[in-house]
C-alpha positions as CSV (number, residue, x, y, z in Angstrom):
1,M,-20.0,28.4,-12.5
2,S,-18.3,25.4,-11.1
3,R,-18.4,25.8,-7.7
4,L,-14.7,24.9,-6.1
5,S,-13.9,22.9,-2.8
6,I,-10.3,23.3,-1.1
7,V,-9.0,20.4,1.0
8,L,-6.4,20.7,3.1
9,P,-4.8,17.5,5.0
10,A,-3.2,18.5,8.3
11,K,-2.1,16.3,11.2
12,N,-0.7,18.6,13.9
13,E,-0.4,21.3,11.9
14,G,-2.3,23.7,14.2
15,A,0.6,26.8,13.8
16,A,0.5,26.8,10.2
17,L,-3.4,26.8,10.0
18,K,-3.8,29.7,12.4
19,D,-2.2,31.9,9.9
20,L,-3.2,30.1,6.6
21,L,-6.8,29.6,6.9
22,P,-7.6,33.2,7.0
23,R,-5.5,33.4,4.3
24,L,-7.0,31.1,2.1
25,R,-10.6,32.6,3.3
26,A,-9.5,35.7,1.7
27,A,-8.4,34.5,-1.4
28,Q,-11.6,32.2,-2.1
29,P,-14.3,33.8,-0.1
30,E,-17.1,31.3,-2.0
31,A,-15.2,28.1,-1.6
32,E,-15.7,25.0,0.4
33,I,-12.9,24.7,2.7
34,I,-12.3,21.1,4.6
35,V,-9.7,20.8,6.9
36,V,-9.1,16.4,7.1
37,D,-7.7,16.4,10.8
38,D,-5.3,13.3,10.9
39,G,-5.7,12.0,14.2
40,S,-3.8,14.9,15.3
41,D,-3.5,16.2,19.3
42,D,-3.2,19.7,19.0
43,D,-6.1,22.7,18.6
44,T,-6.4,21.8,15.0
45,R,-10.1,21.2,15.6
46,D,-10.6,24.2,17.5
47,I,-9.0,26.6,15.4
48,C,-10.6,25.2,12.5
49,K,-14.1,26.0,14.3
50,A,-13.0,29.8,15.0
51,S,-12.6,30.3,11.1
52,G,-15.5,28.7,10.5
53,V,-14.0,25.5,8.5
54,L,-15.4,22.0,8.4
55,C,-13.1,20.1,9.9
56,L,-13.2,16.3,9.2
57,S,-11.2,14.3,12.2
58,S,-10.0,10.7,12.4
59,P,-9.1,9.6,15.7
60,Y,-6.0,8.1,15.1
61,S,-3.8,8.8,12.1
62,M,-4.5,6.8,8.9
63,G,-2.4,8.5,6.8
64,N,-2.1,12.0,4.1
65,G,-3.7,9.7,1.1
66,A,-6.6,8.7,3.3
67,A,-6.9,12.4,4.4
68,I,-7.3,12.9,0.7
69,K,-9.7,10.6,-0.1
70,R,-11.7,11.3,2.7
71,G,-11.3,15.0,1.6
72,A,-12.5,14.1,-1.9
73,R,-15.9,11.8,-0.8
74,A,-16.9,14.4,1.4
75,A,-16.2,17.8,-0.9
76,N,-19.5,19.1,-2.7
77,G,-17.2,21.0,-5.4
78,D,-17.0,20.3,-9.1
79,I,-13.9,21.1,-8.9
80,L,-11.1,20.1,-6.2
81,V,-8.2,22.0,-4.9
82,F,-5.9,19.6,-2.7
83,M,-2.8,21.8,-0.8
84,D,-0.5,21.3,2.7
85,G,-1.9,22.3,5.4
86,D,1.8,23.5,6.4
87,G,2.0,26.8,5.4
88,Q,4.3,25.6,2.2
89,H,1.7,26.5,-0.4
90,D,0.5,30.1,-1.3
91,P,-3.2,30.6,-1.3
92,A,-3.1,33.2,-3.9
93,D,-1.9,30.3,-6.2
94,I,-5.1,29.0,-6.6
95,A,-6.1,31.3,-8.8
96,R,-3.7,30.1,-11.4
97,L,-3.9,26.5,-11.0
98,L,-8.1,27.3,-11.9
99,E,-7.2,29.7,-14.5
100,K,-5.2,26.2,-16.6
101,L,-7.8,24.5,-15.8
102,D,-9.7,26.4,-17.4
103,Q,-7.8,25.9,-20.9
104,G,-9.5,22.2,-20.8
105,F,-7.2,20.8,-18.5
106,D,-8.3,17.8,-16.1
107,M,-5.4,18.2,-13.7
108,V,-3.2,21.3,-12.8
109,V,-0.2,20.5,-10.9
110,G,1.5,23.2,-8.5
111,A,5.4,22.5,-9.6
112,R,8.4,23.9,-7.5
113,D,11.6,24.6,-8.5
114,W,14.5,23.5,-7.3
115,S,14.7,26.3,-4.2
116,S,11.6,25.0,-3.0
117,Q,12.6,21.2,-2.9
118,A,13.0,20.6,1.1
119,G,16.3,19.6,1.0
120,V,19.3,18.9,-1.3
121,G,18.0,14.7,-1.4
122,R,14.5,15.1,-1.5
123,G,15.6,17.2,-4.8
124,V,17.6,14.9,-6.6
125,A,14.8,12.1,-5.7
126,N,12.0,14.4,-7.3
127,T,14.3,14.9,-10.4
128,I,14.9,11.2,-10.9
129,Y,11.1,10.6,-10.3
130,N,10.1,13.7,-12.8
131,W,12.7,11.9,-15.4
132,L,11.4,8.2,-15.5
133,A,7.9,9.7,-15.2
134,T,8.7,11.5,-18.8
135,R,10.0,9.0,-20.1
136,M,6.9,6.6,-19.2
137,T,4.4,8.5,-20.1
138,G,6.0,10.5,-23.5
139,H,5.1,13.7,-21.6
140,T,6.7,16.3,-19.6
141,V,6.4,16.1,-15.9
142,A,7.4,18.6,-13.9
143,D,6.8,17.9,-10.4
144,L,5.6,13.9,-10.3
145,T,5.4,14.4,-6.1
146,S,3.7,17.9,-5.8
147,G,0.9,18.0,-3.5
148,Y,-0.7,21.0,-4.6
149,R,-2.9,20.3,-7.4
150,A,-6.6,21.3,-9.1
151,V,-8.6,18.6,-10.5
152,R,-11.6,18.1,-11.6
153,A,-13.8,16.1,-9.1
154,D,-15.4,13.2,-11.3
155,R,-11.9,12.2,-12.6
156,F,-10.2,12.1,-9.8
157,R,-13.2,10.3,-7.7
158,E,-12.6,7.7,-10.7
159,F,-9.3,6.7,-9.1
160,L,-9.6,7.1,-5.2
161,H,-9.7,2.8,-5.3
162,L,-5.9,3.3,-6.3
163,L,-4.7,5.9,-4.2
164,P,-2.6,4.6,-1.3
165,N,-3.1,6.0,2.5
166,G,0.5,7.1,2.4
167,F,2.3,10.3,0.9
168,S,2.7,9.2,-2.6
169,Y,-0.7,10.1,-3.4
170,P,0.2,12.5,-6.2
171,T,2.4,10.3,-7.7
172,T,-0.6,7.8,-8.3
173,S,-3.3,10.3,-9.2
174,T,-0.8,11.8,-11.8
175,M,0.0,8.4,-13.6
176,A,-3.5,7.7,-13.3
177,F,-4.5,10.6,-15.1
178,F,-1.8,10.0,-18.0
179,R,-3.0,6.4,-18.3
180,S,-6.5,7.9,-18.7
181,A,-5.7,10.1,-21.3
182,Y,-6.7,13.0,-19.1
183,P,-4.5,16.0,-20.2
184,V,-2.6,17.1,-17.4
185,A,-0.4,20.5,-16.7
186,Y,2.0,22.2,-14.5
187,V,2.1,25.9,-13.2
188,P,5.5,27.1,-11.9
189,I,4.7,27.7,-7.9
190,K,7.2,28.8,-5.1
191,A,6.7,26.7,-1.5
192,A,7.9,28.6,1.4
193,Q,9.6,27.1,4.9
194,R,6.5,24.6,6.5
195,V,5.7,25.4,9.7
196,G,6.7,23.1,12.2
197,K,8.3,20.1,11.9
198,S,8.2,17.6,9.1
199,H,6.5,14.4,9.7
200,I,8.9,12.6,6.6
201,K,11.1,10.4,8.4
202,P,14.2,9.8,6.5
203,I,14.8,6.2,6.7
204,R,11.6,5.0,6.7
205,D,9.5,7.3,4.1
206,G,13.2,6.6,2.4
207,I,12.4,3.2,1.2
208,R,8.9,4.2,0.3
209,F,10.2,6.7,-1.9
210,L,12.2,4.1,-3.6
211,L,9.0,2.5,-4.3
212,I,7.3,4.9,-6.3
213,I,9.9,4.2,-9.0
214,F,8.4,0.9,-9.5
215,K,5.1,2.3,-8.9
216,I,5.6,4.9,-12.0
217,A,5.4,1.8,-14.5
218,T,3.0,-0.1,-12.7
219,L,0.8,2.2,-13.0
220,Y,1.1,3.7,-16.2
221,S,3.1,0.9,-18.7
222,P,4.7,-2.4,-16.5
223,L,6.4,-3.3,-20.3
224,K,8.4,-0.3,-20.1
225,L,9.8,-1.1,-17.4
226,F,10.2,-4.2,-17.8
227,A,10.9,-5.4,-21.8
228,P,14.5,-3.6,-21.5
229,A,15.3,-5.5,-18.0
230,S,14.6,-8.4,-20.2
231,V,17.0,-7.2,-22.8
232,L,19.5,-6.4,-20.6
233,F,19.3,-10.1,-19.0
234,F,19.3,-11.5,-22.1
235,L,22.5,-9.7,-23.7
236,L,24.0,-10.6,-20.2
237,G,23.6,-14.5,-21.3
238,C,25.1,-13.7,-24.5
239,T,28.0,-12.0,-23.6
240,N,28.6,-14.9,-20.8
241,Y,27.9,-17.4,-23.3
242,A,30.3,-16.1,-25.8
243,W,33.0,-15.6,-23.1
244,T,32.9,-18.9,-22.2
245,F,32.6,-20.3,-25.9
246,V,35.8,-18.5,-26.7
247,H,37.7,-19.3,-23.7
248,G,36.1,-23.0,-22.7
249,G,34.3,-24.3,-25.4
250,R,30.7,-24.8,-23.5
251,L,27.9,-23.0,-22.5
252,T,27.6,-22.5,-18.4
253,N,24.9,-22.6,-16.0
254,M,25.1,-19.2,-16.0
255,S,24.1,-18.2,-19.5
256,T,20.8,-20.6,-18.9
257,L,20.1,-18.8,-15.9
258,L,20.5,-15.5,-17.6
259,W,18.7,-16.5,-20.6
260,S,15.4,-17.6,-18.0
261,A,15.2,-14.7,-16.0
262,S,14.5,-12.7,-19.5
263,V,11.8,-14.6,-20.0
264,I,10.6,-14.8,-17.0
265,I,11.2,-11.2,-16.6
266,F,9.3,-10.7,-19.8
267,L,6.5,-12.8,-18.9
268,I,6.1,-10.8,-15.5
269,G,5.8,-7.5,-17.6
270,L,2.8,-9.2,-20.1
271,V,1.2,-10.3,-16.8
272,S,1.6,-6.9,-15.5
273,E,0.3,-5.1,-18.5
274,Q,-3.0,-6.7,-18.4
275,I,-3.4,-6.2,-14.2
276,T,-2.7,-2.7,-15.2
277,S,-5.1,-2.5,-17.9
278,L,-7.9,-4.3,-15.8
279,T,-7.6,-1.9,-13.5
280,Y,-8.1,1.3,-15.4
281,V,-11.6,-0.3,-16.3
282,R,-14.4,1.6,-15.3
283,P,-17.7,-0.3,-14.0
284,N,-21.0,0.2,-16.1
285,R,-22.6,2.7,-14.1
286,T,-26.3,2.9,-13.9
């Protein structure tokens, strides 16, 4: 029987952990539970000690993704479950994720519905991410950014070097699994209102979330993004040339510039495609 490890990144989530950890232990009494304390200055460590849970503490905050990586390295289980330490995720859903994983999948993600999104802005952004990721991969992506997921430990650790230290580790890991042809499934969940104050800052993290769109493409198939952009610039160049030729009988610098941009964008896409392929080359293991 596979051993289960549950990893919870937490930064000043003591109030939520006080209620969550007992519920988690009751739902999965045999599981290894690891709280990765990301530089908290509250009573997170004391709460973990009182609950008999392993707490890995960092001397300062390194980011949500960094906590996930540290927890994944320390975990002893064959199956890893990642969930937020802020009380949004229901421990009872772990059984449903594991049941789906047993059907032959390598990653199972808890997919939130619209009512579980943290505000309208986040809901709209996640809808765009899901649509783009679905178009890129050719597979339905129900929730690209959900932090509630069950994975096979050996598969997940293949991509630790790709994971960022910030909040976009779910996007990176999902696209990496699709790229490597590891099957991914989704299970509908309800996410509760978080306990305490969110660590997400709208302006700073809004820019970071916009970068996820480009990460989706570069992690899977850059040409699927760069090729259409290249075609668009080429057509704009042709349109500009047709207009200037009809009205002035000449070729302008703008048309030449647009055509040049088209070629450059396409070549960048080709190079990016090769770099992406090299990123997923697994070294020989002895």
